[in-house]
C-alpha positions, 0 to 999 in steps of 0.5 A: 880657950884657957878656961876650956882647956882644963876640962874632961881629961881626968874623967876619961883617963879613969875609964881606960881600964874598961877599954879593950884594945884592937886585935889587929893593926889598922890604918884609916884615911878619909876625906869629906866635902861638906856643904855648909849653911852658915848662920849666927852672930859674934861680937867682943863684949859690946853686943853681938851682930848678926851677918848674912853669911855665905854658904860654903864648901868645906873640906875635912881630911883624917887619918887614924891608927888602931893597934893591939897594945892594951891600955894605949889609946888609938889615935885619929888626926883630922883637919877641918876647914871652917871658913865663911864670909858675910855682910850686913847693913847696920841698923844700929851702932856696933862696937867691935874690938874697941872700934865703933861703927855707926848705923847705916854702915855696910860691914863685911865679916870674915870667920876662919875657925879651921882647926886640927882635931887630935883624938885619943880613943878606946874601942869598947866594941869592935865588930861588923854589927856594933862598934863603940869608941870613946875618948878625948879630942884636943882641938887646935884652933887658930881662930879669926873673927874680923869685920871690915868697912870701906876703910879698914879691917878689924881683926880678933885672933885667938889660938889655943887648945880646946878639949872635948869629949869624943864618942863614935857609934857604928851599927851594921845593917845585917845582910847589907853592905850598909852601916849607920854611924854617929860621931860627937865631940862636945864640951860645955864650960860655964856659958860657953859650949862647942858641939861638933856632931855628925850622922850618916850612912856608909856603903862598903864599895870594896871589902877584902883582906887587903883593903876596905873602901867605903862611901859616906853620906852624912850630915854634920852640925858644928855649933860654937857658943862663946861667952867672953872667951878671950874677949869673944862672944859668939853664937855660930852654926855651920851645918849641912850634908857631906859626901865622904870616902874612907879607905882602910888598910 
């Protein structure tokens, strides 16, 4: 985590002068139920092992505050569940976290990469037809990658902050209550990279001076490729459709 934690901060701060502050105070809150197909492999420096991971329903919740103060970024906090379990019948010997497992062993696995995103961002455009935000996200990860045989569980845990670049684009479809959007958080350092991207369509259920209520249907893809980061190697992907609801005060 420490290698990634030095990236992306300075370039973003250099762009703050071009940003425009929001003209009205706004609070956004929302949640999503995400149906994930989970694939990939992980290891700890002695070769990676693929597992047959279970599909999962993951939850995500967020709140954002937008304000009219110039040069002060808006803030969004998002809780992300990212959990799955898998198993494999080893076809060859596998060493994980210093412990060896022989071919023919049935090995289970648990992945928990749930995390909190704290995003500071600016709005370059903000209207019903076009909205574009940019900034940085700090991902606070308390990660667990574990394998287990019939006797014991072997756990590798890592926690820390990962900064990523952040961007969101929203385009309203004229004369309709529909908006299409895309959101990206990404970073690549050396041979490690993390990408969290989503795209969807939003339907405005309620829109008045007091409150906006939006229904979201989208697709999200999280890819985590680590190369000897805190002794962890991985090539993991969590992807699938989601259904969400957002309220704007």
